[in-house]
N, C-alpha and C positions, 0 to 999 in steps of 0.2 A: 617256348616251353609247351610241349604237347602233353595232354593229360588224358589217359584212358582210365575209366573207372571199370575195373574188371570184376568178373564173377569169381566164384571160389573154385571153379573147375580145375582139376589136376591136368597137367599137360601130358598126354600120351602121344608120343611121336610115332605113329604107325603109318608107313607109306605104302600105298598101292595105287593102281592105275585109276584114271578118271580125270576130273576137272583139274586143269593146270592153273598156272598163276593168273591173278586178276590184274592185268595191265590195261591202261587206258586205250592202247592201240588195238586191243581186241575188238573194239567197237569203232566202226568208221565214223560214227557221230553219236552223240548222246541224244536221247529223245525225252520229251516232256511227259509227265504223268497225264493220263487221260483225265479230262475235266470231270468234276463231280456231276452226277445226274441227280438234280434236286427238283426238277420241274414236275408238276402234275398236269399231264395233258388231258384235255377234255374232248370228247367226241359225241356226236349226235346219237350214235348207236354203238354199244360196247359189248364185249364178251369178257367174262371174268376169268382171271388166271388164279388157280389155287395150287397149293403144294407146299412142300417143306424143304428147308435146307438144313443139313446136319453134318457133323464131322465126327470122325473117330480119332482117338488118341491112344497112345500106349498107357497102360495102367501101371500102378506101383506094385512091386513084389516085395513084401516084408521078409527079410531073412532073419531067422531067430537062432538063439543059442540058449543053453541052460546055464544059469548062474551057478558057479561051483560052490558058492557059499550058501545061498538061499534055496537052491534047487528049483528056482522058478524060471519060467520062460522070459527072456528079455530080447529086445530088438538089437540085432547085430548090424544091420544095414538095410537100406532101401534101394532097390534097383528097378529098372524098367523091364516090363514083360509084355505079355499079350495085350493087344488092344482091348479096350472096354467092350463088354458084351453088348451094351446099348449105346447108340450114337448120342451125342449131345447136340442140342439145337445151336445153329449159328444165329446169334442174337444181334439184331439191329445192324445188320450189314447192308450195304448198298445193293439194290436190285436194278437191273437195266434190261429193257426189252427192245430188241431190234427186229425190223421186218426183213424180208428177203433182199431188199435193196441196201441193207446195212444202215438203215436210218433208225435213230432212236424214236420209238413211238410211246414209250412210257418209262417213268422212273418209279422206284418204290424202295421199300426197306423190309427186312424180315422183322418179325416182332419177337417178344421175349421167349416164345416157344419155337421160333424158327419158321413160322408160317409166312408166306409171301404176302405182303400187304402194300398199300399205297404209301406215299412218303410220310403220312402222319402215323404210320404203323398200326392203324386200327381199321381204316376203310379198305374196301376191296381193291385189288390190283386189276385195273381194267385196260383192255386194249381195244383198238377199233374193230368193229364187227365187219371186217373185210377178210375174205378168204385169203390166206397166205401162210407161209411157213415162218414162224417167229422163233427167234433165239432168246430164250429166257436165261439171264445170267445173274449170278450172285458173286460179288467182288469182295476181296479181302480188304475192305475199306469201310469206315463208318463215319458218319457226320450226324451227331445226335445232340439235341439240347436237353440238358437236365433241368427240369423245372417243377419237380414233384414236392419239394419241401417249401411250405409257406414261409414268406418273408426272406427267403434265401435268393440272392441274385442268380439268374440263370447262368449256366456255364456250358461249354461245349465238350463233347467227347469227339475229337477230330483226329482220327488215326488211320494209317495205311500200312499194310505189310507188303513189302515189295521184293521182287526177285533179286534185284541188284541196284546199285547206285548209279548206273549208267543209262539203262533203258527205262527204269522206273515202272516196269511192268507189274501189274497186280496179279495175284492168283485169282483165277476165274473158274467157277463151276457153271457149266451151261448145258442146256438141253434144247434141241430144236424140235418144235412141235407144230404140226399143221392145225390151223383153225379153219373150220368151215364157215365161220362168221356167225354161227348160231349157238353151238354147244360150248360149255365150259371147257377150258384147257387146264389139264392137271399135269404137274411135273413133280419130280422127286430128285433133289440134288444132294449128292453126298461126297464129302472129302474123306480120304482114307489115310490110314497110318502105316500100311505096309507098302513097300515098293512094288510088290507083286500085284497090288491093286491100283496103285497110282505111282507112276515113275517119279513124280515130283513130291511124293509124300505130302500132298496138299493139306492133309489134316493138320500138319504142323503149322501152316500159315494161319489157319482158322483157330487153332488152339492158342496161338500167340494173341490174336485179336480178342479172343474170349477172355484171356487173362487181363488184358488191358481194360476191357469194358468192365469186368468184375471189380477191378481195383477202383475205377472211377465211380462206379455205382456205390461201392462201399464208402468212399470218401464223401459222396453226396449225402448219403443217409446217416453218416456218423460225425458230421461237423456242424450240426445245428444250422444256425442262420449265418454262419461265417461266410464271407465273400471268398469264393474259390475260383473266381474268373481267371486267376493265374493259370488254371488248367486248360484254358482255351487254345493254347499254342499247339500247333500240329505235331503229332507224334509220328515220325517216320521210322519204320523198322525195316531192316534189311536182313533177309534170311533166304537161304537156298539149301536144299538137301544136298549133302556131300561137299559143301563149300565152307571153308574156314575164313571168316571175315578179317582175320589178322593179315590176310593177303592184300586187303585194301591198305592197311597201315604200313606194311613192308612190301611194296610192289616189286622191289628188285631182289627180294630174297628167294631162295629156293624153297618152294612151298613145303617140301618134305622136312625142312628143318624147323618149321613153325609149330608152336603149340597151338592147339585148337581151343579157342576161348570166346566168350561173349563179353561185350563191353559197351559202355556209354561214352560217346565221344564228346566230352565236356567242352573242350576248347576248340572244337571243330564245327561240324554241322548239327550238333545236338541230336544226332541220330542214335538209335539203339541198334546194335549189331549183334545178332544172335547166331551162334555157330550152328551149322547144319552138319558138321562132320569135317572131313578132310580128304582131299584128293578123290572125291567121289564115294568115300566110304562113310557109311552111317551106322554100321553094326558093331564095330570094335573100337571106335574112337569116341571122343567126347562130342556129344550133341546136346543142345539145350532146347530144341523146339517143343519137347514134351516135359522139360524140367520147369514146371510152373514157378517154383521158388526162384530160380535164376532169372526168369523173364521178369517177374514182379520186382525182384531185387534191382535189376538194371533200370526198370521203370521208376523205382524209388529214387535213383540218382537224378533222373529227368525231373521228377516232381520237386525234389529239393532245389534243383537248379532254377526252376521257374517260380516256385511258390515260397521258397526260402532263400538261402544263400549257400551255394555249394563252394565252401572254402576248403579245399583239400589239395594236398600236394600230389594226389594220385600215388601209384606205386604198388608194390607187392605186399600182400597181407595173407598170412597163412594161419592165423589164430593159434600161434604157438608162443608168441613173444609180445612184450610191451612195445607198442609202436607209436609213431607220431600221433598226438591226440586228435588233430583235425581229421586225419585219415581214419583213425579208429572210430570217431563219431560218424563220419559219412558212411562207412561200411556198416556200422552198428545200426544206423537208421534204416538203411536199405534192407538189412536182414530183418529188422523189426517189422517194417511195413509189409514185407512179403509174408512173414509168419502170421501177422495179425489178419491180413486179408484171407489167407488160406484157412486159418482157424475159424474165422467167422463166416466163410462162404464156401465151405468145402463141397456142398451139394452142387454148386454151379461150376466148380473146377474139376473135381474128381469124385463123383458120387459113389463110386464102387470101392473107395479106399477103406471105409469103415468095415464093409463086408469082408474084404481081403484081410484086414487086421484081425477081425473076429475069427475067420477061418484059421488063421495062424495061431490062435490060442489066447489072444489078448482079451482082457475084460473091458467093461464099458468105459472106465476112466482113461483108457489108452487108445480109444478109437478116433478121437478128434486129432486134427493135424496140429502138431506143435514142434515142427522140425525145420532145421536148415538142411537142405538136401540138394545134391547135384550128382548126376549119374553120367556114365559113359558106356556105350554099347547097350545091348538089350538081349533078353532071352525071348524066344518065340517058339511055342510048341508046334505051330503049323509049319514054320520054316526050318525047324530042327536046328535052331541057333541058341547058344547058351553063353553069350559073351557079356552079360550084364554085370556091372559092378558100380561102385560109387562111394561117396562119403556122406555122412549125415551126423547131426547131433541134435539131441532133444533139448529144446529151449526151457524145459521144465527142470532139467537136472540141476543139482546144487552146484554153485560156483566152485566149491572146494572139492567136488567129486564129479566133474563133467565127463562127457563121452570122450573117447580117444579117436584119433584118426584111424580109419579102417583100412586104408590103402594108400599107395603113393609114397612119396619121399619121406613123409612124416608119420608113417604107420606106427601106431603105438604111443605117439605123443599126446598128452592131454590137450584138449581144446580150450585154450585160455583159462587154465586153472588159476584160481585166486586164493589168497590167504588173508582173510579179513583181520586177523589178529596181528600178524607181522607186517603186512603191507597195506595199511589203509590208503584208499584213494587210487590204488593201481588199476582198478577197473576202468577208469577214465582213459587208460592207455591200452585197453584190450577190447577189440571189436566183439569178441564172443561174450564178454561180461556185459557190455552195453546191450547187446541183442537180448540176452537172457533177462537182464534187469528190466528193460522196458516191457518185454512180453509178460513177465510175472506181475508187474505193477498193473497191467491192463486186463488181467483175466483171473477167473476162478479156474484153476487147472488141477492142482493137487496141493500138498502141504507146503510146497515151496512158493506158491502163488498167494494171491489175496484170499483170505479166509472166506468161506461161504457165508459167514455172518456179516461181512463188510462189503462195501461197494468198490469195485476196482476203479482205478483212474480211467476216465473216459478217453477214447481216441481223440475226441474234440479238444480235450485239455492238452494232450500230447501235441496235436497239430498246432495249437496256439503257442505252445512253447517253442515251436520250430519255425513257424511261418514268418513271412516278411512284414506282417502287420503288427504283431505283438511279441514275436519270439526272437530267436537268435538269427533269423533271416533278415532282420532289420539292418539297414546299411551302416548304422552306427556301431554294429558289432564287427570288429575287425579280426579278432582271434577267438575262435569258439571251440568248445569241446562239449562232451556229454555233461560235464559239471555245470556249465551254463544252463543247459536244457533242463536238467533235473532240479536245479535251483528254481527255474521258472515254473516247473510243474508243482513243486512244493508251495510256491507262492500262490499259484492259481487255484489249487485244489480247495474247494469250499464245501463240498458235500460228498463224502465226509471230509473233514479237515485232514491235514497230513497226519495220519494215524500211525500207530505202532506197526501195523502190518506193512505199510509203505516204507517206514524207516528200516524195519528188519530186512526187507527185500533189498533195498539199496545197500545196506551194510553188508549183507551176505554176498553180494557181487562186488564188494569193495568199491562201490560207487558212493563213498562217503562225501559229505558236503561240508564246505567251509562254514556254513551257517550253523552247523552243529558243533563247532569247535573240535572237529574230529582229528585235526592234524596238529593239535597242541599236546605236547607231552613234556613233562618236566619243566613247564613254564616256557617252552620254546616251540616255534613252528618246525616240525620235522619235515614238512613238505608244504610247498606253496601251490595252491590250485593254479592250473594253467591259465595264463592271461590275467591273473589277479592284479588289480591296479594299485600302485603305491601312491602315497601322499607325503608331502614334506612335513617334517616335525623338527622342532628346535633341539630337543634332547634325544637321547638314545631311545630306541623302540621299546615300548612297554613289554612286548613279546618279541624276543629276538629270533633271528633266522638260524636254523641248522640245516645242513645238507649232508646226505649219507652216500658217498660215492660207492659204486659197485663195479664189478668186472663187466666187460663188454658182453653183449648177448652171445651165448654159446651156440645158438641154433642157426640164426640167420647171419652168416659171415658177411661183413660189410655193413650191416645195419648199425653195428657198434653201439656207441654211447647210450647207456640205459636211460630212456626218456623219463622214467619215473624217479630214478634215484640219483643219477649222475648229473641231472639237469634241473634247474628251476627256470621257469618262464614267467617274467614279470612285465606287465603292461606299463609303458612309459607314454604319458600324454604330455607332450612338450607345451601345448597350449595352456595346460593347467599348471605348468611349472616354468613360468617365464624367467625365473632367476637362475635357471640351470644351464650351464655350458659344459660341465664336467661331471662324470659319475665315477666315484672311486669305491672299490669294494676291498675290504681287508678280511683275511681268512685266519682262523685260529684252530689248530687241531685240538680236539678233545680226547680222542682215543683212536687207535688203529694204525693204518698205514699212511705214511707220508704221501700226500697227493697234491698235484698241481691243479690250478684252476685257470679258466679263461673267461673273458667277457666277449660276447658277440651280440651286436644290436641288429636285429632283423627288421626289414621293412614289411609292409603289408603284402600278402600274397607270396610269402617266402617259401623256398624249399629248404628243408633242414640241411645244414652244412655238415656233411659227413667228415669223420676224422680218418678215413681211409681213402686211398685211390687205387684204381685198377687201370692197367695200361691197355686192356683189350676186352671187348664185350661181344657177345653173339647177338643175333637179331632179337632174342628174347631178353636182352639186357642182363644176361648172366655173365659174370666175370669169367673169362676163359684163361686167365693167368693166375694171379693171386692178389689179395688185398694187402696194401702196404700202408702202415700208419703215416698220416700226413696232417700236420698242424697248419692247415691253410684256411682260407676263407673264400667265399664265392661272391658273386655280384649282388646277391640278396642281403649280404652283410654290409651295412652302411658304415659301421664303426666297430672296431675290435681291439682287443689287447690279448694276444696269444704269446706273449713273451714267456720264455722258459725260466724256471728257477726263481720265481718271485712269490712272495706271500701276499701281495696286494696288487690289484689291477685297476687300470684307469682308462676310460675312453673320453676324448675331448672333442671340442669344436662342434658341439651339439646344436648350437644356435644357428648354424648354417643349414640345418636340415629343414625340410618343409614342415612347418608347425600345424598344417591342416591335417597331417597324417598322424597315425599312432604307430608306435614301435614296440618291439618285443625284446626285452633284455634277457638274453640267455646266459645264465650263470652256470658254467659247465666244468665239471671235473674232467681233466685230460686223462683218459683211461686206456687208449689203444695199446694192446700188448702188455698191460700192467696186471700184476697180481695184487689184488686189494682185499684186505681182511673184511669179513662180513660185519665186523663191529666198528668199522671206520665211520667217524662222523666229525664234521667241522662246524664251528659257528662262524657267522660272517655278519658284517655291518655294511650298509650302503649309505654313502654320503654324497652330496652334490654341492656344486659351487659354481659361481660365475667365472672364476679364474681357472687356469690350467693346473695350478699347483695346490690350491686351497682345498680343504675338506668341507667346511660349512655344515649345513643342516643334514638331517638323516631322512632317508626314504623308508617308510613303514607301511604295513598293511593296515 
């Protein structure tokens, strides 16, 4: 099972000449990455090297429209445009100095302002007082220890942006300068954002490195004394202008058929793959090297994988539908940390954004970054190019009135719109709702966020709810969702306590909590929180179970069974239920359409068993024929009962399963191709027994 954690970019299949497929045989042999330059060389007589390293990136262009109801300016989209007027410093990157014999004579680093310094980032960069021509180089690599917070264990920022996964070449800015052995040597190194100024568009590599450093710096300063040494793991990023990293994943495919996208390779080399375009093209296709949100989003997956627990089936997510809750959580987390870092550190990432928003007519409350944004193509006044487009949504928008897709296949569709009154809890199945909810809990932004009179939930508290030390990243958590995380946040918040502001934000994004009794209506559970654990009880449950089947998802063909309504997911801990060998569930219609139900018992790390099959897929995993209803199971289903035309279901032989593992009982309405009334609901009871035929005790929340 291969898992790619994808960005939100839309696939635009535009073919033109340029780089062809990435096949291993393009390289006669692979080469190793150049070793780190960490030594501080001492000489009897020295000459100082001074200078700066900086990079340009493309800036954001806000596109506006007039609201027909309020007659006010509103944001329509965010696209890429001209490079920033002022270059940004290349911070804490590796510096290497070679003599004319290509021998390393000094190592160093840039400092926070991009000045060339010794390895300690404060002392002068010194070379031998020997007349020679020296090559002063700044590399797209960083190795830096964070130790600025008292009582916090030191951790590393260890990252490299490479041209490809075969040669492992770094991007290098270099200047050859002659030293007479007496006078100071001064250099100025610049990476550019236009291909007319740099064929490699090397500003992209250093922008990626800057996003990574900014994120780690934010985590360092925002997690108190928490041990974050989980971040020590090396971050390898692969990016090349004009190259689509999907060609690594599908090496035998025709490159012109591949969508251009960025991803985190969760079950592979743990690398970040950032798209630089496709087939040599960077101007009218999807690129992400200047899409800071996408870069940090993919880094968010890396962080959760190393500092938490990345339990996700991977897969497609378009923020139009309720999806698998583990996938929704993983994507929601990555969106949140990207938005949070950019909201809190915009000056380090895009210092001209506020000015451009102000010039577009927006007031002070709209100048800070609060967006999910991905672009493709760009406009450029100097190159006379006007191809920029993209999609964005404002994390501050109300969940019941969010932004809509501005372009692509889902243009005009609401981005994970929720209905707190009709569908409590559905936000835990919607990536967009999770992203908005966490962002609003963490910030003062407007009337949808935490009130200016109250203190937002700290990033430190969110981190603790997620990480492997105290949060859902602990190995004991086998099935997780945003419900677990927000329950953890609610428990951990101490100053202020879980106040009405927080409760209102969670409810407005339908991130309702089991601890609030939010899912009890008419004396019954209308919904069961994902992964809720049941216990044995001698008599019937005090609060019975109801389930409300709904028609299959009308937007994403093949995604089928509604994860929020047609499915309940209940945690079964066999070690805590030693007298259980059989589970029986009986169903009773209360109102609506006659519906059949199934039982599927998933093991840890499962992929959701779909109720449709397709006979043919393209390289992007799109069905090229048609989806056909299929009442089958997969290898991740260890026990099941999918028998047709019965009102009760039973799975047996549970004691032969591994009791050291936990399992997820999926109680599912069988809905493929069915027309189901929106008023349909059933009650059901769960019983267990040591025998294959007996009913025995009840399982209750």
